[in-house]
Each structure stands twice: as C-alpha cells, then as structure tokens.
PAROVO-979289 format. One record per atom (N, C-alpha, C): z negated, x negated, y negated. Coordinates in steps of 0.1 Angstrom, whole numbers. Layout:
// residues N
Z;X;Y
...
***
This chain:
// residues 480
666;-246;-141
653;-252;-136
649;-246;-123
651;-233;-120
647;-227;-108
654;-233;-96
667;-237;-97
675;-243;-87
669;-257;-84
665;-264;-95
659;-277;-93
646;-276;-85
638;-265;-89
625;-263;-82
627;-260;-67
637;-252;-64
640;-248;-50
644;-261;-42
652;-269;-49
657;-281;-42
645;-291;-39
636;-292;-50
624;-300;-48
615;-295;-37
614;-282;-36
606;-276;-26
612;-279;-12
625;-278;-11
631;-281;2
629;-296;6
630;-305;-3
627;-319;0
613;-321;4
604;-315;-3
590;-317;1
586;-310;14
593;-299;17
591;-292;29
596;-301;41
607;-307;39
613;-316;49
603;-328;51
596;-332;41
586;-343;42
573;-339;49
572;-326;52
560;-321;59
549;-316;50
553;-314;37
543;-309;28
543;-294;27
532;-288;23
531;-274;22
540;-268;12
550;-260;16
560;-254;6
557;-240;3
546;-234;9
543;-220;6
540;-218;-8
533;-228;-14
529;-227;-28
541;-227;-38
553;-231;-33
564;-232;-42
571;-219;-45
567;-209;-38
573;-196;-41
567;-190;-54
575;-184;-63
571;-178;-75
575;-164;-75
566;-155;-80
569;-141;-81
573;-137;-95
585;-131;-96
588;-126;-110
579;-115;-114
574;-115;-126
565;-105;-131
569;-101;-145
564;-90;-150
564;-87;-164
551;-90;-170
550;-99;-179
537;-103;-185
535;-95;-197
524;-88;-198
521;-80;-210
509;-85;-218
511;-88;-230
500;-93;-239
491;-82;-244
480;-85;-249
471;-75;-254
477;-67;-266
487;-73;-273
494;-67;-284
503;-56;-279
506;-55;-266
515;-46;-260
529;-52;-258
531;-64;-263
544;-71;-261
545;-76;-247
557;-75;-241
560;-79;-228
571;-89;-227
571;-97;-216
581;-107;-214
582;-110;-199
594;-113;-195
596;-117;-181
591;-131;-179
584;-132;-168
577;-145;-165
577;-147;-149
571;-157;-145
569;-160;-131
554;-163;-128
549;-158;-117
535;-161;-113
536;-170;-101
529;-181;-101
529;-190;-89
515;-196;-87
514;-204;-77
501;-210;-73
504;-223;-66
494;-231;-66
494;-243;-57
481;-244;-50
481;-247;-37
469;-248;-29
464;-263;-29
451;-264;-32
446;-278;-33
432;-278;-26
427;-290;-22
413;-290;-16
403;-287;-27
393;-280;-23
382;-276;-33
374;-289;-37
372;-298;-27
365;-310;-29
373;-321;-22
380;-329;-30
389;-339;-24
381;-350;-17
369;-352;-21
361;-363;-14
356;-358;0
358;-346;3
353;-341;16
366;-338;25
368;-346;35
380;-344;44
380;-330;50
369;-323;51
369;-310;57
368;-299;47
371;-302;35
371;-292;24
380;-280;27
375;-269;22
384;-257;23
395;-259;12
405;-251;13
416;-250;3
414;-239;-6
416;-242;-19
415;-231;-29
429;-230;-36
431;-219;-42
444;-215;-48
442;-217;-63
451;-225;-69
452;-226;-84
464;-219;-89
462;-209;-98
472;-200;-102
477;-204;-116
489;-199;-118
495;-201;-132
506;-190;-134
509;-189;-147
520;-181;-152
530;-190;-158
543;-189;-154
553;-198;-160
562;-189;-169
563;-193;-182
572;-187;-191
584;-196;-193
596;-191;-188
607;-200;-187
612;-205;-201
617;-217;-202
621;-223;-214
633;-215;-220
633;-215;-233
644;-208;-241
653;-217;-249
649;-230;-250
656;-239;-258
668;-245;-251
677;-252;-259
688;-258;-253
686;-272;-248
676;-279;-254
672;-292;-250
658;-292;-243
658;-288;-231
646;-285;-224
639;-298;-220
626;-298;-224
618;-310;-220
609;-307;-208
599;-315;-205
591;-313;-193
582;-301;-195
577;-295;-184
569;-284;-185
557;-287;-194
553;-276;-201
541;-278;-211
530;-270;-205
519;-277;-201
508;-271;-194
497;-268;-204
493;-256;-205
483;-252;-214
469;-253;-207
460;-260;-214
446;-262;-208
436;-255;-217
430;-245;-212
421;-236;-220
408;-243;-222
401;-238;-232
388;-244;-236
377;-237;-228
365;-240;-233
353;-234;-226
342;-245;-224
342;-251;-212
349;-248;-201
347;-234;-195
357;-228;-189
356;-215;-183
367;-205;-188
374;-209;-199
385;-201;-203
397;-203;-194
406;-193;-194
418;-194;-185
431;-194;-194
441;-201;-188
454;-202;-195
460;-188;-196
460;-181;-185
466;-167;-185
459;-158;-195
446;-159;-196
438;-150;-205
441;-154;-219
443;-167;-222
446;-171;-236
460;-166;-240
469;-167;-230
483;-163;-233
484;-148;-236
475;-140;-230
475;-126;-233
469;-122;-246
461;-131;-252
454;-128;-264
462;-131;-277
456;-134;-288
463;-135;-300
472;-148;-301
471;-157;-292
480;-169;-292
493;-166;-285
495;-154;-280
507;-150;-273
520;-155;-281
521;-152;-294
533;-156;-301
536;-171;-301
525;-179;-301
527;-193;-300
531;-198;-287
526;-192;-276
531;-194;-263
546;-192;-262
550;-181;-268
564;-178;-267
573;-188;-275
567;-192;-287
575;-201;-295
576;-215;-289
565;-219;-281
566;-232;-275
576;-233;-264
582;-222;-260
592;-222;-249
605;-229;-254
607;-231;-267
618;-238;-271
619;-252;-267
607;-257;-263
606;-271;-259
605;-273;-243
605;-263;-236
604;-264;-221
596;-252;-215
596;-251;-202
587;-241;-196
573;-242;-201
567;-231;-204
553;-231;-208
545;-226;-196
535;-233;-192
526;-230;-180
513;-226;-185
509;-213;-184
496;-208;-186
487;-211;-174
480;-222;-174
474;-228;-162
459;-223;-161
456;-217;-150
442;-212;-148
435;-223;-140
427;-231;-147
419;-242;-141
411;-236;-129
407;-245;-120
400;-241;-108
387;-233;-113
385;-221;-106
374;-213;-109
375;-204;-121
388;-203;-127
390;-195;-138
402;-185;-136
402;-175;-144
414;-166;-144
418;-162;-130
431;-163;-127
436;-160;-114
434;-170;-103
428;-181;-106
425;-191;-96
413;-186;-88
411;-193;-76
401;-188;-67
388;-185;-74
384;-172;-73
373;-168;-81
360;-173;-75
350;-174;-84
337;-179;-80
327;-168;-84
317;-164;-76
308;-154;-79
298;-159;-90
296;-149;-100
285;-152;-109
272;-152;-102
262;-160;-107
249;-160;-101
239;-153;-111
233;-143;-106
222;-137;-113
209;-142;-107
202;-151;-114
190;-158;-109
178;-148;-109
167;-153;-103
155;-145;-104
146;-149;-116
152;-158;-125
144;-163;-136
145;-154;-148
134;-149;-153
133;-140;-164
126;-148;-176
131;-147;-188
125;-153;-199
118;-142;-207
105;-143;-209
97;-133;-216
103;-129;-229
104;-116;-232
111;-112;-245
101;-107;-255
88;-106;-252
78;-101;-261
67;-111;-263
68;-124;-259
59;-134;-261
66;-147;-265
59;-155;-272
65;-168;-277
68;-177;-265
79;-183;-265
83;-192;-254
88;-205;-261
82;-216;-257
85;-229;-264
98;-234;-259
104;-244;-267
116;-250;-263
116;-256;-249
104;-262;-246
103;-269;-233
102;-259;-222
95;-248;-224
95;-237;-214
108;-231;-212
116;-229;-223
129;-222;-223
138;-231;-215
138;-244;-218
147;-254;-210
143;-254;-195
130;-253;-193
125;-253;-179
130;-241;-171
131;-229;-178
136;-217;-172
151;-219;-168
159;-225;-177
173;-227;-174
174;-237;-163
166;-247;-162
167;-257;-151
164;-250;-138
154;-242;-138
151;-234;-126
162;-225;-122
169;-219;-131
180;-210;-128
192;-218;-123
195;-229;-129
206;-238;-124
203;-243;-110
191;-247;-107
188;-251;-94
190;-240;-84
185;-228;-87
186;-217;-78
200;-213;-76
208;-213;-87
222;-209;-86
230;-219;-78
227;-232;-79
234;-242;-71
232;-239;-56
220;-235;-52
218;-231;-39
226;-219;-35
226;-209;-44
233;-197;-42
248;-199;-39
254;-207;-48
268;-209;-47
272;-217;-34
263;-227;-31
266;-234;-18
264;-224;-6
255;-215;-7
253;-205;3
265;-195;4
272;-194;-6
284;-185;-6
296;-193;-2
295;-205;2
306;-213;7
313;-221;-4
308;-221;-16
314;-229;-27
310;-243;-26
320;-252;-26
317;-267;-27
316;-270;-42
304;-267;-47
302;-268;-62
306;-283;-67
305;-293;-58
308;-306;-62
322;-308;-65
331;-298;-62
345;-299;-65
348;-294;-79
339;-289;-86
342;-283;-99
338;-293;-110
346;-303;-111
345;-313;-121
358;-316;-128
357;-322;-140
369;-326;-147
378;-335;-139
371;-344;-131
379;-354;-123
388;-346;-113
383;-336;-107
391;-328;-97
402;-320;-105
399;-315;-117
409;-308;-124
421;-317;-128
418;-330;-130
429;-339;-133
439;-339;-121
433;-340;-109
442;-341;-97
449;-327;-95
443;-316;-100
450;-303;-100
462;-304;-109
461;-310;-120
473;-311;-129
484;-319;-122
480;-330;-116
489;-338;-108
496;-330;-97
488;-322;-90
494;-314;-79
503;-304;-85
500;-298;-97
508;-289;-103
522;-295;-107
521;-307;-113
533;-314;-116
543;-316;-105
537;-320;-93
545;-321;-81
551;-308;-77
542;-298;-77
546;-284;-74
558;-279;-82
558;-283;-95
569;-279;-104
581;-287;-103
581;-298;-95
592;-306;-94
595;-314;-106
585;-317;-114
586;-324;-127
582;-339;-125
589;-348;-132
585;-362;-132
573;-364;-141
572;-357;-152
561;-357;-161
558;-343;-166
547;-341;-172
543;-328;-179
538;-332;-193
540;-322;-202
533;-323;-215
520;-315;-214
509;-319;-220
497;-312;-220
494;-306;-234
489;-294;-234
486;-287;-247
472;-281;-245
462;-285;-252
449;-280;-250
440;-279;-262
429;-272;-261
420;-271;-272
405;-272;-266
397;-278;-274
382;-278;-271
380;-285;-257
374;-278;-247
373;-284;-234
387;-288;-228
397;-280;-232
410;-283;-227
415;-297;-232
410;-301;-244
413;-315;-249
405;-325;-241
393;-322;-237
385;-331;-229
392;-334;-216
397;-323;-210
405;-325;-197
418;-333;-200
425;-330;-211
437;-337;-214
434;-352;-216
423;-355;-223
420;-369;-226
416;-376;-213
409;-369;-204
406;-375;-191
419;-378;-183
428;-368;-183
441;-370;-176
449;-382;-182
449;-384;-195
455;-395;-202
450;-408;-196
437;-408;-193
431;-421;-187
435;-423;-173
435;-412;-165
436;-413;-150
450;-412;-145
459;-404;-152
472;-403;-147
482;-404;-158
482;-415;-166
490;-416;-178
505;-416;-175
509;-421;-164
523;-421;-161
529;-407;-158
520;-397;-156
525;-384;-153
526;-375;-166
522;-381;-177
521;-373;-189
531;-377;-200
539;-368;-205
549;-371;-215
544;-372;-229
536;-362;-233
530;-362;-246
519;-351;-246
510;-352;-256
498;-343;-256
496;-337;-270
494;-324;-270
490;-317;-283
475;-312;-280
466;-317;-288
452;-312;-287
447;-308;-300
438;-298;-300
431;-293;-312
416;-293;-309
408;-295;-319
394;-293;-318
389;-302;-306
392;-315;-307
391;-324;-296
376;-326;-292
374;-327;-279
361;-330;-274
362;-343;-265
357;-354;-270
358;-367;-263
351;-367;-249
354;-377;-241
349;-377;-228
334;-380;-227
328;-385;-238
313;-386;-239
308;-376;-249
315;-365;-252
310;-356;-262
308;-341;-257
305;-340;-244
301;-327;-239
289;-322;-247
280;-331;-251
269;-328;-260
272;-334;-273
273;-325;-283
276;-329;-297
263;-334;-304
264;-342;-314
252;-348;-320
247;-339;-332
234;-336;-332
228;-328;-343
232;-333;-357
233;-346;-359
236;-351;-373
250;-346;-377
259;-345;-368
272;-340;-371
272;-325;-374
263;-318;-367
261;-304;-371
256;-302;-385
246;-310;-388
241;-310;-402
252;-313;-412
260;-323;-409
271;-326;-418
281;-314;-420
283;-307;-409
291;-295;-410
286;-285;-420
273;-283;-420
267;-274;-430
268;-279;-444
269;-292;-446
272;-297;-459
286;-293;-463
296;-294;-454
310;-290;-457
311;-275;-459
303;-267;-452
303;-253;-454
297;-250;-468
287;-256;-472
281;-254;-485
292;-257;-496
299;-268;-494
309;-272;-504
320;-261;-505
323;-255;-493
333;-244;-493
328;-232;-500
315;-228;-497
309;-217;-503
308;-219;-518
306;-231;-523
304;-233;-537
317;-231;-545
329;-230;-538
341;-228;-545
343;-213;-549
334;-204;-543
335;-190;-546
323;-186;-554
324;-182;-566
312;-180;-575
302;-169;-569
307;-159;-564
298;-148;-558
291;-154;-546
298;-161;-537
291;-167;-525
282;-178;-529
285;-186;-539
277;-196;-543
264;-191;-549
265;-180;-556
252;-173;-561
244;-168;-550
250;-162;-540
243;-156;-529
237;-167;-520
244;-178;-518
240;-188;-509
240;-202;-515
231;-205;-525
231;-217;-532
226;-229;-523
219;-226;-513
213;-237;-505
212;-232;-490
223;-233;-483
223;-228;-469
213;-235;-460
213;-248;-461
203;-256;-453
189;-252;-456
186;-251;-469
172;-247;-473
169;-233;-468
178;-224;-469
176;-210;-464
173;-210;-449
181;-218;-441
179;-218;-427
165;-224;-423
162;-235;-430
149;-241;-427
137;-232;-431
139;-225;-441
128;-216;-446
126;-205;-435
137;-199;-430
136;-188;-420
130;-194;-407
135;-206;-403
130;-212;-391
115;-215;-392
110;-220;-403
96;-223;-405
88;-210;-404
93;-200;-410
86;-187;-410
85;-181;-396
96;-182;-389
95;-176;-375
87;-185;-366
87;-198;-368
79;-207;-360
64;-204;-362
61;-201;-374
47;-198;-377
43;-184;-373
52;-174;-374
50;-160;-371
62;-153;-366
65;-154;-353
77;-147;-348
76;-132;-352
88;-126;-353
90;-112;-358
93;-103;-346
84;-93;-344
86;-83;-333
96;-73;-338
107;-72;-331
117;-62;-335
118;-51;-324
123;-40;-327
125;-29;-318
140;-25;-318
146;-28;-306
161;-27;-305
165;-14;-299
172;-5;-307
176;8;-302
185;6;-289
183;15;-280
190;15;-267
199;28;-266
209;27;-257
218;38;-256
211;51;-252
200;51;-245
193;63;-241
184;69;-252
184;63;-263
175;67;-274
162;60;-275
158;52;-265
146;45;-265
148;32;-274
137;24;-275
138;11;-281
132;1;-272
137;-12;-273
132;-23;-265
126;-33;-274
114;-37;-272
108;-48;-280
114;-61;-278
115;-69;-289
120;-82;-288
114;-91;-298
108;-102;-294
101;-111;-303
111;-122;-308
115;-121;-321
125;-130;-326
118;-143;-330
123;-154;-324
116;-167;-327
126;-176;-333
121;-188;-337
129;-198;-344
141;-202;-335
138;-204;-322
149;-208;-313
160;-198;-312
157;-185;-313
167;-175;-312
177;-177;-324
171;-180;-336
180;-182;-347
188;-194;-346
183;-205;-340
191;-217;-338
202;-214;-328
200;-205;-318
210;-201;-309
221;-193;-316
216;-183;-324
225;-175;-332
234;-184;-340
228;-193;-347
236;-202;-356
246;-210;-349
242;-215;-337
251;-223;-329
264;-215;-325
262;-202;-323
273;-194;-318
282;-188;-330
277;-190;-342
283;-184;-354
290;-194;-363
291;-207;-359
296;-217;-368
310;-222;-363
316;-216;-353
328;-221;-348
339;-220;-358
340;-208;-365
350;-205;-375
344;-200;-388
351;-202;-399
345;-198;-412
342;-184;-413
350;-175;-408
347;-160;-410
334;-156;-403
331;-163;-392
318;-161;-385
306;-166;-394
309;-177;-401
298;-182;-409
293;-172;-420
301;-163;-424
297;-152;-433
286;-144;-426
287;-142;-413
277;-134;-406
264;-142;-406
265;-155;-403
254;-164;-402
246;-164;-415
253;-166;-426
246;-166;-439
239;-153;-443
246;-142;-440
240;-129;-443
228;-126;-434
229;-131;-421
218;-129;-412
205;-136;-417
207;-149;-421
196;-157;-426
190;-151;-439
199;-147;-448
195;-142;-461
187;-129;-459
192;-120;-450
185;-107;-448
171;-110;-442
169;-119;-433
156;-122;-427
147;-129;-438
153;-137;-446
145;-143;-457
140;-133;-466
147;-122;-468
143;-111;-477
134;-101;-469
131;-104;-456
122;-95;-449
129;-83;-442
143;-83;-442
150;-72;-436
156;-76;-423
152;-71;-412
157;-75;-399
169;-67;-394
174;-59;-403
185;-49;-398
197;-56;-392
202;-66;-398
214;-73;-392
210;-79;-379
199;-86;-378
194;-92;-365
193;-81;-354
187;-70;-358
186;-59;-348
200;-54;-344
209;-53;-353
223;-49;-349
230;-58;-340
228;-71;-342
234;-81;-334
228;-81;-320
215;-80;-319
208;-79;-306
212;-67;-299
213;-56;-306
217;-43;-300
231;-45;-293
239;-53;-299
253;-54;-294
254;-64;-283
246;-75;-284
248;-86;-275
237;-89;-265
226;-83;-266
214;-86;-258
211;-74;-248
209;-77;-236
205;-67;-226
191;-69;-222
182;-60;-225
167;-62;-222
165;-64;-208
156;-73;-204
152;-75;-191
162;-82;-182
173;-87;-187
183;-93;-179
179;-107;-175
179;-111;-162
175;-124;-158
186;-134;-162
183;-147;-162
193;-157;-165
205;-156;-155
217;-155;-160
229;-154;-152
239;-165;-156
245;-171;-146
253;-183;-148
266;-182;-142
277;-188;-148
290;-189;-141
291;-203;-136
298;-204;-124
298;-217;-117
306;-228;-124
318;-224;-128
328;-234;-133
322;-241;-146
318;-234;-156
314;-241;-168
301;-249;-166
292;-243;-158
279;-250;-155
282;-263;-148
291;-263;-138
294;-275;-130
302;-285;-139
312;-281;-146
320;-290;-154
311;-297;-165
302;-290;-171
294;-296;-182
284;-306;-175
278;-302;-164
268;-311;-157
275;-324;-153
288;-322;-148
295;-334;-143
299;-343;-154
304;-338;-165
308;-347;-176
296;-353;-182
285;-346;-183
272;-352;-186
270;-359;-199
260;-367;-200
257;-375;-212
249;-388;-207
252;-399;-214
245;-411;-210
231;-411;-215
223;-421;-209
209;-422;-214
208;-425;-229
217;-434;-233
216;-439;-247
220;-427;-256
230;-419;-253
234;-408;-262
223;-397;-261
217;-395;-249
207;-385;-248
195;-389;-257
191;-402;-257
180;-406;-265
183;-403;-280
195;-406;-285
199;-404;-299
199;-389;-302
205;-381;-292
205;-367;-294
191;-361;-296
182;-366;-288
168;-361;-288
162;-364;-302
164;-377;-307
159;-381;-319
164;-372;-331
177;-370;-331
183;-362;-341
179;-347;-341
178;-342;-328
174;-328;-327
161;-324;-333
152;-334;-334
139;-331;-339
139;-325;-353
149;-330;-361
150;-325;-375
163;-317;-378
172;-317;-368
185;-310;-370
184;-295;-373
193;-289;-380
192;-275;-384
192;-266;-372
200;-269;-362
200;-261;-350
193;-267;-338
186;-278;-341
178;-285;-331
187;-289;-319
183;-286;-307
190;-290;-295
198;-278;-289
202;-269;-298
208;-256;-292
223;-255;-294
230;-265;-300
245;-263;-302
252;-261;-288
248;-270;-278
255;-269;-265
246;-265;-254
235;-258;-258
225;-253;-248
233;-245;-237
229;-247;-224
218;-254;-219
220;-269;-216
230;-275;-222
232;-289;-221
226;-295;-234
219;-307;-234
217;-315;-222
204;-311;-214
198;-300;-218
185;-296;-212
185;-296;-197
197;-292;-191
198;-291;-176
203;-303;-169
205;-314;-177
210;-326;-172
202;-331;-159
209;-335;-149
203;-340;-137
197;-330;-127
198;-317;-130
193;-307;-121
199;-309;-107
212;-311;-106
219;-313;-93
220;-328;-92
212;-334;-83
211;-348;-81
225;-354;-78
229;-365;-85
241;-372;-82
254;-365;-86
253;-355;-95
264;-347;-99
272;-353;-110
265;-361;-119
271;-367;-131
282;-377;-127
293;-376;-134
305;-384;-131
303;-399;-135
294;-401;-144
290;-415;-148
297;-421;-160
293;-433;-163
298;-439;-175
313;-443;-174
318;-446;-163
332;-449;-162
341;-437;-166
336;-425;-162
343;-413;-166
343;-412;-181
331;-414;-187
330;-411;-201
336;-422;-210
341;-433;-204
347;-443;-212
360;-437;-218
363;-440;-231
374;-434;-238
388;-438;-232
398;-430;-234
411;-434;-229
418;-444;-239
428;-451;-233
436;-460;-241
451;-457;-238
460;-464;-244
474;-463;-241
482;-458;-253
495;-457;-251
504;-453;-262
512;-440;-260
507;-431;-251
513;-418;-250
512;-411;-263
523;-405;-268
522;-397;-280
512;-386;-280
503;-385;-290
493;-375;-291
493;-369;-305
493;-356;-306
491;-349;-318
477;-343;-318
469;-347;-328
455;-342;-329
454;-333;-341
450;-320;-339
448;-311;-350
433;-308;-351
428;-310;-364
414;-310;-367
411;-300;-378
402;-291;-376
397;-282;-387
385;-288;-394
385;-288;-408
374;-293;-415
362;-285;-414
363;-272;-411
352;-263;-410
350;-258;-396
353;-267;-386
350;-265;-372
335;-269;-370
327;-259;-366
313;-261;-363
310;-263;-349
320;-266;-340
318;-268;-326
321;-283;-322
333;-287;-327
337;-301;-325
341;-306;-339
334;-317;-342
334;-321;-356
344;-332;-359
349;-333;-371
360;-343;-375
355;-357;-371
343;-361;-373
338;-374;-369
340;-377;-354
335;-367;-346
336;-368;-332
351;-368;-327
359;-360;-333
373;-360;-329
380;-373;-332
377;-379;-343
383;-392;-346
379;-402;-336
366;-402;-332
361;-411;-322
367;-409;-308
370;-396;-305
375;-393;-292
389;-399;-289
397;-401;-300
411;-407;-298
412;-421;-304
401;-427;-307
401;-440;-314
408;-451;-305
407;-450;-292
414;-460;-283
428;-458;-281
434;-447;-286
448;-444;-283
457;-449;-295
468;-455;-291
476;-463;-301
487;-454;-308
489;-442;-303
501;-434;-308
496;-420;-312
487;-419;-321
481;-406;-324
485;-402;-338
490;-390;-339
493;-384;-352
482;-374;-355
476;-375;-367
464;-367;-371
468;-357;-381
467;-344;-378
469;-333;-388
456;-327;-391
451;-327;-403
439;-321;-407
441;-308;-414
435;-297;-408
437;-284;-414
425;-280;-422
426;-282;-435
414;-280;-444
411;-265;-445
398;-262;-443
392;-249;-443
394;-241;-430
400;-247;-420
402;-241;-407
390;-244;-398
387;-236;-388
376;-238;-379
381;-243;-366
373;-239;-355
375;-244;-342
388;-239;-336
391;-226;-338
403;-219;-333
414;-219;-343
420;-231;-344
429;-233;-356
444;-231;-353
448;-229;-340
462;-228;-337
469;-218;-345
463;-207;-348
470;-196;-354
466;-195;-369
461;-206;-375
456;-206;-388
467;-207;-399
479;-213;-395
490;-215;-405
503;-217;-398
514;-212;-403
527;-216;-398
530;-231;-399
523;-237;-409
525;-252;-410
520;-259;-398
509;-254;-392
504;-259;-379
515;-259;-368
521;-247;-367
531;-245;-357
543;-255;-360
547;-256;-372
558;-265;-375
555;-279;-372
543;-284;-374
539;-297;-370
540;-299;-355
535;-289;-348
536;-289;-333
550;-290;-328
559;-282;-334
573;-281;-330
580;-295;-333
578;-300;-344
584;-314;-347
579;-324;-337
566;-324;-334
561;-333;-325
567;-332;-311
568;-319;-307
574;-316;-293
588;-320;-293
595;-320;-304
609;-324;-304
611;-339;-305
600;-346;-306
601;-360;-307
604;-365;-321
604;-357;-331
607;-360;-345
595;-367;-351
597;-375;-361
585;-382;-368
576;-371;-374
563;-372;-372
553;-364;-378
543;-373;-385
542;-372;-398
533;-380;-405
519;-374;-405
509;-383;-405
495;-378;-407
495;-369;-420
489;-358;-419
490;-349;-431
478;-339;-432
477;-333;-443
467;-323;-446
474;-310;-447
469;-299;-441
474;-286;-443
462;-278;-448
464;-270;-459
453;-263;-465
455;-248;-462
445;-242;-457
445;-227;-455
435;-220;-463
436;-208;-465
427;-200;-474
413;-199;-467
403;-199;-475
390;-196;-470
388;-181;-470
380;-176;-461
376;-162;-461
366;-159;-473
364;-147;-477
354;-143;-487
341;-144;-480
333;-154;-483
320;-156;-476
310;-145;-479
313;-136;-489
304;-125;-491
307;-112;-483
318;-113;-475
322;-101;-467
321;-104;-453
315;-95;-445
313;-96;-431
326;-92;-424
330;-99;-413
343;-96;-407
342;-84;-397
334;-74;-400
334;-62;-392
329;-50;-400
***
C-alpha cells in the first residue's frame, strides 16, 4: 500500500496539487495500557473555511495503523464522538485492542477531526462570565449566562485568527474526502460513534460514492444534536426494569423517577448550601439546586455502571445526606471558575442546530421531563447566538441510499436512545441492526460478540439483525 500511496502522490504532484501532505512519518504508537505498535503519522492540509477564497490553511492529522489482513479492503477511518473527541486519543485508550483487530480489514486511520487531537489546535476560551455559586440562579438566567459566554468566545476566537465558521460538520465531510484523496483510495470505510456517527451519516448523504461501508454505534441523527426529553424519560423506564432484575437494587431503588422528582422538588423549594473541602484545607460554599442535579443526571446516564452513582446520589440526598454530592463536587468543580468553552464542540453543535418545530416540541417536553432541558446543555439554549451559523434544514434532512451500514445500539444508552437511532437510519435501505441489551453509550468493548459482528460485516459476510446480551453491573455497587 505504501508504494501505491507514493505513486498516487507522484501523480497528484504532477497535476500541480500539494504533495507535502503525502509524507508520512514512521512512529511507535504507545497506548495507555503500555502496548506499542509501529504506525505512521501523517497529515493533510485543507482550507479552514472553504467558503472563503482567502481562508488560511489548517492541518488535519491522523495516525495510520497498517493493515495486517491478506484481503485488504479500503482504509477504515475512525470518527470520534463528542463532538471534540479525537481519533488518536481514542486509539490510545481502552479501545486500542479493537483498533488493532480492525486492521485485518484494511489500514485503520485514527482521524483527528479539525480542531481536535493533533489537528490544528484551537485555544480554549475563558470568558468573563461567572455564574453565582451561593445564590439561586434560574434556568433562564443560567442559559443567558451561557449565551453571553458563547457570544464573547466567538469574538475571542475570531480575534485569535480562527475562522470559526469553518468548524461545522459540512466542512468535516470535505475533510474526509480530502483524506481519501490523500490516502490514494477510491473509497473509504467509516467507523464512528455518537457524534462520529452524526458525521458519518452526513458523509453518506453528501459523498456517498466515496464511502464503501459504515459501522456506527450510539447513532446521532442529523436532526438529533438535541435529544428529546421524552426519550430520556423512556430511558429511565428501561433503567428501572434493569434494576428490578436485581433484588437488592430493586429494594434500594423501587421508583427511580419518583426519587428524582422528589429530590428535584425539594431542592427547587429549598436549595441546599454545601461546603466543599479544598486542597488548602479551606471550604468553598456551594448552593446545590435542582438544575445541578439535572446536570449531574445528564452526565451519569451514558452507561449502566455510572447509573449506580446517579441512584446512590439521589438516594443519599433524599435521606438528607449530602456526602456523595460533596465528594463529586470536590472532584469535578472548581470554585469561582468562569464559563470556559472549547471552539470545536461549540461550533459543531451550533451549526448542526435544531429546527423551529423540534425546538418547540423539545421545550414542551422539557417542562415535565426528568432532566428538563439539560441533557445536551448548553444546546439548544445557545441556539442562534452566532447569527447565520446554523446549517439549516437541508443539512438536517436524513440520508438515503443503499451503502451497507451496521448500526450498534445499546438498550441502556442514556445519551442516544434506541428510538432516535432507529429514526436516524430510517431512510437507508441496507442497514443491519445489532441491539446490545444492557449496554450503554460506549458499547464497542461490551462483548466479543460485538466485535465478531463488526468483523463479519467488514468482511462482507451476511450479518443478520440480532440481539447480543451483556451482563448488568451490580447497581448497588459504586464503580470507584
């Protein structure tokens, strides 16, 4: 394959195209586990904002793990979630063995989407906006604070020379196309999760002829940047059913939804003043409100083992014991920190956006939903802050076509829901659906059966719609 790439580079160079990006540097890639493998690091240079003829050029980075199989297919491009995750960072973490196993089907490309990982870095923005920590702040005021921070940060990034208008899913699709050309490949396979599936589905719509096949998990449809509160409530129903299979957990948590509503109502009526121990021996006051609990809940429902923390947190507060809440705040909250934002995820979510009709339904459902409007906060609350930034309804229209797609869905995914995932691929004619029962959002490593389904699909072998069952965690045990 390297000889093919060198030949392709020579042809493109003769055609007057930039061939500097075609050089790859041999590296030793070391995972967090300590395992190492020989790989190649490369990059492709692209316009930051293709709609601006004077746009600066940015560098899109990747790590290539060479194929090990005898029947090598097209390059497999990994699309990380978030938005804001990086392919190289994911490959270093606990999915490293799967990256290595996927090499039997072709070169595996740990792709750092624009503004992530080794691709052209973007400065984080520390705004001047502070949210009071010792007085009650309404949902409206909290959303207003984030809107002010996003507006301020947009100006900051532009002042730093960042063409923030270039950080959209539409631009990332063209980056995939540029990467394909750079690799000398006729087509590429896409492999993504969460926001990475959003990008893959958008690519299926815009550059279908460049895509061989797609593996996606925890799918986020093109109109699903903001998830619906009713689907979140349905998730809690599935969680309750799972808890009810464990006698001790069922005794401890007989009514999760009722417990949450009870704690929310109590904190809405009388927020709880906590004192959070600091490293210097002092304490910092923090007024725990209903919205904080809805934010906590939103961050703890991605996977079943985190749900154990959520239930214990609510149960302890219901019993008048703030110890677990204090411990979590001590670990994750920095007193007096202003609102701080990252450019890529802020821009990507604002651009993918939400329609007027979906926003109206979201608002209606959020009034009574268990986590209110906080699952995807600060979206949709910051919608429209950057005028003209939304990609519009044409972008959000679902993809169609017959490209082979494998969809992996976890029944206890609290971030992207089975109902939404089915809708996301409804227009595609060649979808194989594998349901992983009891798995959550991060399901790639949940079972060897998941890997086997992926490998059969990548080999082009028949894969039937199927259910894979994985063990539940003990919901009475905290994962730390």
